[in-house]
Chimera marker file (.cmm) of the C-alpha trace (Angstrom):
<marker_set name="trace">
<marker id="1" x="-9.142" y="9.909" z="-4.663" r="1" g="1" b="0" radius="0.5"/>
<marker id="2" x="-12.824" y="11.044" z="-4.621" r="1" g="1" b="0" radius="0.5"/>
<marker id="3" x="-13.556" y="8.024" z="-3.157" r="1" g="1" b="0" radius="0.5"/>
<marker id="4" x="-11.164" y="7.859" z="-0.071" r="1" g="1" b="0" radius="0.5"/>
<marker id="5" x="-12.535" y="10.667" z="0.861" r="1" g="1" b="0" radius="0.5"/>
<marker id="6" x="-15.825" y="9.617" z="0.181" r="1" g="1" b="0" radius="0.5"/>
<marker id="7" x="-15.221" y="7.052" z="2.856" r="1" g="1" b="0" radius="0.5"/>
<marker id="8" x="-13.459" y="8.946" z="5.332" r="1" g="1" b="0" radius="0.5"/>
<marker id="9" x="-16.848" y="11.455" z="5.374" r="1" g="1" b="0" radius="0.5"/>
<marker id="10" x="-19.023" y="8.678" z="5.652" r="1" g="1" b="0" radius="0.5"/>
<marker id="11" x="-17.239" y="7.006" z="8.279" r="1" g="1" b="0" radius="0.5"/>
<marker id="12" x="-17.666" y="11.364" z="10.369" r="1" g="1" b="0" radius="0.5"/>
<marker id="13" x="-13.729" y="11.594" z="10.426" r="1" g="1" b="0" radius="0.5"/>
<marker id="14" x="-12.914" y="14.603" z="11.679" r="1" g="1" b="0" radius="0.5"/>
<marker id="15" x="-11.711" y="17.460" z="9.070" r="1" g="1" b="0" radius="0.5"/>
<marker id="16" x="-7.653" y="16.955" z="9.450" r="1" g="1" b="0" radius="0.5"/>
<marker id="17" x="-8.021" y="13.135" z="9.342" r="1" g="1" b="0" radius="0.5"/>
<marker id="18" x="-4.973" y="11.803" z="6.832" r="1" g="1" b="0" radius="0.5"/>
<marker id="19" x="-6.220" y="10.081" z="3.908" r="1" g="1" b="0" radius="0.5"/>
<marker id="20" x="-4.507" y="6.949" z="4.661" r="1" g="1" b="0" radius="0.5"/>
<marker id="21" x="-6.604" y="6.078" z="7.640" r="1" g="1" b="0" radius="0.5"/>
<marker id="22" x="-9.370" y="3.434" z="8.741" r="1" g="1" b="0" radius="0.5"/>
<marker id="23" x="-11.607" y="3.023" z="11.536" r="1" g="1" b="0" radius="0.5"/>
<marker id="24" x="-11.716" y="0.220" z="13.936" r="1" g="1" b="0" radius="0.5"/>
<marker id="25" x="-13.809" y="-0.281" z="16.975" r="1" g="1" b="0" radius="0.5"/>
<marker id="26" x="-14.957" y="3.024" z="16.916" r="1" g="1" b="0" radius="0.5"/>
<marker id="27" x="-11.314" y="4.247" z="17.246" r="1" g="1" b="0" radius="0.5"/>
<marker id="28" x="-8.865" y="6.134" z="13.828" r="1" g="1" b="0" radius="0.5"/>
<marker id="29" x="-5.602" y="4.443" z="12.515" r="1" g="1" b="0" radius="0.5"/>
<marker id="30" x="-3.309" y="5.935" z="10.269" r="1" g="1" b="0" radius="0.5"/>
<marker id="31" x="-1.501" y="3.024" z="8.119" r="1" g="1" b="0" radius="0.5"/>
<marker id="32" x="2.343" y="3.522" z="8.421" r="1" g="1" b="0" radius="0.5"/>
<marker id="33" x="5.275" y="1.072" z="6.356" r="1" g="1" b="0" radius="0.5"/>
<marker id="34" x="5.383" y="-0.920" z="8.940" r="1" g="1" b="0" radius="0.5"/>
<marker id="35" x="1.729" y="-2.333" z="8.772" r="1" g="1" b="0" radius="0.5"/>
<marker id="36" x="2.060" y="-2.398" z="5.355" r="1" g="1" b="0" radius="0.5"/>
<marker id="37" x="5.355" y="-4.525" z="5.366" r="1" g="1" b="0" radius="0.5"/>
<marker id="38" x="3.933" y="-6.866" z="8.150" r="1" g="1" b="0" radius="0.5"/>
<marker id="39" x="0.747" y="-7.259" z="5.781" r="1" g="1" b="0" radius="0.5"/>
<marker id="40" x="2.755" y="-8.588" z="2.982" r="1" g="1" b="0" radius="0.5"/>
<marker id="41" x="4.871" y="-10.523" z="5.362" r="1" g="1" b="0" radius="0.5"/>
<marker id="42" x="2.619" y="-12.529" z="5.999" r="1" g="1" b="0" radius="0.5"/>
<marker id="43" x="0.877" y="-13.306" z="2.743" r="1" g="1" b="0" radius="0.5"/>
<marker id="44" x="3.997" y="-14.534" z="1.743" r="1" g="1" b="0" radius="0.5"/>
<marker id="45" x="3.929" y="-16.724" z="4.653" r="1" g="1" b="0" radius="0.5"/>
<marker id="46" x="0.670" y="-17.816" z="3.800" r="1" g="1" b="0" radius="0.5"/>
<marker id="47" x="1.527" y="-18.447" z="0.145" r="1" g="1" b="0" radius="0.5"/>
<marker id="48" x="4.862" y="-20.291" z="1.433" r="1" g="1" b="0" radius="0.5"/>
<marker id="49" x="7.725" y="-21.808" z="-1.290" r="1" g="1" b="0" radius="0.5"/>
<marker id="50" x="5.077" y="-21.148" z="-3.844" r="1" g="1" b="0" radius="0.5"/>
<marker id="51" x="6.293" y="-17.855" z="-4.220" r="1" g="1" b="0" radius="0.5"/>
<marker id="52" x="9.942" y="-18.719" z="-3.379" r="1" g="1" b="0" radius="0.5"/>
<marker id="53" x="10.605" y="-15.576" z="-1.884" r="1" g="1" b="0" radius="0.5"/>
<marker id="54" x="11.719" y="-15.374" z="1.926" r="1" g="1" b="0" radius="0.5"/>
<marker id="55" x="9.603" y="-13.213" z="3.707" r="1" g="1" b="0" radius="0.5"/>
<marker id="56" x="12.309" y="-11.468" z="5.238" r="1" g="1" b="0" radius="0.5"/>
<marker id="57" x="13.324" y="-9.747" z="2.513" r="1" g="1" b="0" radius="0.5"/>
<marker id="58" x="9.953" y="-8.893" z="1.564" r="1" g="1" b="0" radius="0.5"/>
<marker id="59" x="9.472" y="-4.548" z="2.318" r="1" g="1" b="0" radius="0.5"/>
<marker id="60" x="7.361" y="-1.752" z="1.513" r="1" g="1" b="0" radius="0.5"/>
<marker id="61" x="10.273" y="-0.805" z="-0.200" r="1" g="1" b="0" radius="0.5"/>
<marker id="62" x="10.503" y="-3.213" z="-2.866" r="1" g="1" b="0" radius="0.5"/>
<marker id="63" x="7.315" y="-2.544" z="-4.581" r="1" g="1" b="0" radius="0.5"/>
<marker id="64" x="8.886" y="0.792" z="-5.362" r="1" g="1" b="0" radius="0.5"/>
<marker id="65" x="11.219" y="-0.636" z="-7.125" r="1" g="1" b="0" radius="0.5"/>
<marker id="66" x="9.837" y="-3.257" z="-8.268" r="1" g="1" b="0" radius="0.5"/>
<marker id="67" x="6.666" y="-1.073" z="-9.798" r="1" g="1" b="0" radius="0.5"/>
<marker id="68" x="10.025" y="1.196" z="-11.372" r="1" g="1" b="0" radius="0.5"/>
<marker id="69" x="11.288" y="-1.624" z="-12.998" r="1" g="1" b="0" radius="0.5"/>
<marker id="70" x="7.892" y="-2.780" z="-14.591" r="1" g="1" b="0" radius="0.5"/>
<marker id="71" x="7.336" y="0.473" z="-16.067" r="1" g="1" b="0" radius="0.5"/>
<marker id="72" x="10.790" y="0.034" z="-17.197" r="1" g="1" b="0" radius="0.5"/>
<marker id="73" x="10.593" y="-2.821" z="-18.678" r="1" g="1" b="0" radius="0.5"/>
<marker id="74" x="7.400" y="-1.891" z="-20.135" r="1" g="1" b="0" radius="0.5"/>
<marker id="75" x="8.869" y="0.928" z="-22.016" r="1" g="1" b="0" radius="0.5"/>
<marker id="76" x="6.794" y="3.696" z="-20.419" r="1" g="1" b="0" radius="0.5"/>
<marker id="77" x="7.707" y="7.038" z="-21.487" r="1" g="1" b="0" radius="0.5"/>
<marker id="78" x="10.063" y="8.217" z="-18.550" r="1" g="1" b="0" radius="0.5"/>
<marker id="79" x="8.484" y="11.510" z="-19.185" r="1" g="1" b="0" radius="0.5"/>
<marker id="80" x="4.909" y="11.101" z="-19.756" r="1" g="1" b="0" radius="0.5"/>
<marker id="81" x="2.878" y="12.201" z="-16.319" r="1" g="1" b="0" radius="0.5"/>
<marker id="82" x="-0.732" y="11.994" z="-17.936" r="1" g="1" b="0" radius="0.5"/>
<marker id="83" x="-2.430" y="10.548" z="-14.738" r="1" g="1" b="0" radius="0.5"/>
<link id1="1" id2="2" r="1" g="1" b="0" radius="0.2"/>
<link id1="2" id2="3" r="1" g="1" b="0" radius="0.2"/>
<link id1="3" id2="4" r="1" g="1" b="0" radius="0.2"/>
<link id1="4" id2="5" r="1" g="1" b="0" radius="0.2"/>
<link id1="5" id2="6" r="1" g="1" b="0" radius="0.2"/>
<link id1="6" id2="7" r="1" g="1" b="0" radius="0.2"/>
<link id1="7" id2="8" r="1" g="1" b="0" radius="0.2"/>
<link id1="8" id2="9" r="1" g="1" b="0" radius="0.2"/>
<link id1="9" id2="10" r="1" g="1" b="0" radius="0.2"/>
<link id1="10" id2="11" r="1" g="1" b="0" radius="0.2"/>
<link id1="11" id2="12" r="1" g="1" b="0" radius="0.2"/>
<link id1="12" id2="13" r="1" g="1" b="0" radius="0.2"/>
<link id1="13" id2="14" r="1" g="1" b="0" radius="0.2"/>
<link id1="14" id2="15" r="1" g="1" b="0" radius="0.2"/>
<link id1="15" id2="16" r="1" g="1" b="0" radius="0.2"/>
<link id1="16" id2="17" r="1" g="1" b="0" radius="0.2"/>
<link id1="17" id2="18" r="1" g="1" b="0" radius="0.2"/>
<link id1="18" id2="19" r="1" g="1" b="0" radius="0.2"/>
<link id1="19" id2="20" r="1" g="1" b="0" radius="0.2"/>
<link id1="20" id2="21" r="1" g="1" b="0" radius="0.2"/>
<link id1="21" id2="22" r="1" g="1" b="0" radius="0.2"/>
<link id1="22" id2="23" r="1" g="1" b="0" radius="0.2"/>
<link id1="23" id2="24" r="1" g="1" b="0" radius="0.2"/>
<link id1="24" id2="25" r="1" g="1" b="0" radius="0.2"/>
<link id1="25" id2="26" r="1" g="1" b="0" radius="0.2"/>
<link id1="26" id2="27" r="1" g="1" b="0" radius="0.2"/>
<link id1="27" id2="28" r="1" g="1" b="0" radius="0.2"/>
<link id1="28" id2="29" r="1" g="1" b="0" radius="0.2"/>
<link id1="29" id2="30" r="1" g="1" b="0" radius="0.2"/>
<link id1="30" id2="31" r="1" g="1" b="0" radius="0.2"/>
<link id1="31" id2="32" r="1" g="1" b="0" radius="0.2"/>
<link id1="32" id2="33" r="1" g="1" b="0" radius="0.2"/>
<link id1="33" id2="34" r="1" g="1" b="0" radius="0.2"/>
<link id1="34" id2="35" r="1" g="1" b="0" radius="0.2"/>
<link id1="35" id2="36" r="1" g="1" b="0" radius="0.2"/>
<link id1="36" id2="37" r="1" g="1" b="0" radius="0.2"/>
<link id1="37" id2="38" r="1" g="1" b="0" radius="0.2"/>
<link id1="38" id2="39" r="1" g="1" b="0" radius="0.2"/>
<link id1="39" id2="40" r="1" g="1" b="0" radius="0.2"/>
<link id1="40" id2="41" r="1" g="1" b="0" radius="0.2"/>
<link id1="41" id2="42" r="1" g="1" b="0" radius="0.2"/>
<link id1="42" id2="43" r="1" g="1" b="0" radius="0.2"/>
<link id1="43" id2="44" r="1" g="1" b="0" radius="0.2"/>
<link id1="44" id2="45" r="1" g="1" b="0" radius="0.2"/>
<link id1="45" id2="46" r="1" g="1" b="0" radius="0.2"/>
<link id1="46" id2="47" r="1" g="1" b="0" radius="0.2"/>
<link id1="47" id2="48" r="1" g="1" b="0" radius="0.2"/>
<link id1="48" id2="49" r="1" g="1" b="0" radius="0.2"/>
<link id1="49" id2="50" r="1" g="1" b="0" radius="0.2"/>
<link id1="50" id2="51" r="1" g="1" b="0" radius="0.2"/>
<link id1="51" id2="52" r="1" g="1" b="0" radius="0.2"/>
<link id1="52" id2="53" r="1" g="1" b="0" radius="0.2"/>
<link id1="53" id2="54" r="1" g="1" b="0" radius="0.2"/>
<link id1="54" id2="55" r="1" g="1" b="0" radius="0.2"/>
<link id1="55" id2="56" r="1" g="1" b="0" radius="0.2"/>
<link id1="56" id2="57" r="1" g="1" b="0" radius="0.2"/>
<link id1="57" id2="58" r="1" g="1" b="0" radius="0.2"/>
<link id1="58" id2="59" r="1" g="1" b="0" radius="0.2"/>
<link id1="59" id2="60" r="1" g="1" b="0" radius="0.2"/>
<link id1="60" id2="61" r="1" g="1" b="0" radius="0.2"/>
<link id1="61" id2="62" r="1" g="1" b="0" radius="0.2"/>
<link id1="62" id2="63" r="1" g="1" b="0" radius="0.2"/>
<link id1="63" id2="64" r="1" g="1" b="0" radius="0.2"/>
<link id1="64" id2="65" r="1" g="1" b="0" radius="0.2"/>
<link id1="65" id2="66" r="1" g="1" b="0" radius="0.2"/>
<link id1="66" id2="67" r="1" g="1" b="0" radius="0.2"/>
<link id1="67" id2="68" r="1" g="1" b="0" radius="0.2"/>
<link id1="68" id2="69" r="1" g="1" b="0" radius="0.2"/>
<link id1="69" id2="70" r="1" g="1" b="0" radius="0.2"/>
<link id1="70" id2="71" r="1" g="1" b="0" radius="0.2"/>
<link id1="71" id2="72" r="1" g="1" b="0" radius="0.2"/>
<link id1="72" id2="73" r="1" g="1" b="0" radius="0.2"/>
<link id1="73" id2="74" r="1" g="1" b="0" radius="0.2"/>
<link id1="74" id2="75" r="1" g="1" b="0" radius="0.2"/>
<link id1="75" id2="76" r="1" g="1" b="0" radius="0.2"/>
<link id1="76" id2="77" r="1" g="1" b="0" radius="0.2"/>
<link id1="77" id2="78" r="1" g="1" b="0" radius="0.2"/>
<link id1="78" id2="79" r="1" g="1" b="0" radius="0.2"/>
<link id1="79" id2="80" r="1" g="1" b="0" radius="0.2"/>
<link id1="80" id2="81" r="1" g="1" b="0" radius="0.2"/>
<link id1="81" id2="82" r="1" g="1" b="0" radius="0.2"/>
<link id1="82" id2="83" r="1" g="1" b="0" radius="0.2"/>
</marker_set>
């Protein structure tokens, strides 16, 4: 989080700039679920049949459910919250 805030500060972001923003060509943009899903689908398309996943079946929500399943399969304590 410190690195992200430092990055925004170094790029003269206004204090109200959301943490999920980036600057391109002098203008600030926010990263959203649509953009993330689009990039994941582009990556799957670029990999072609090697991943055996149809780009249309990918969404950012896939990451949340896949991450939760990975934690469950790794037997991570659901009550543990050491962040």
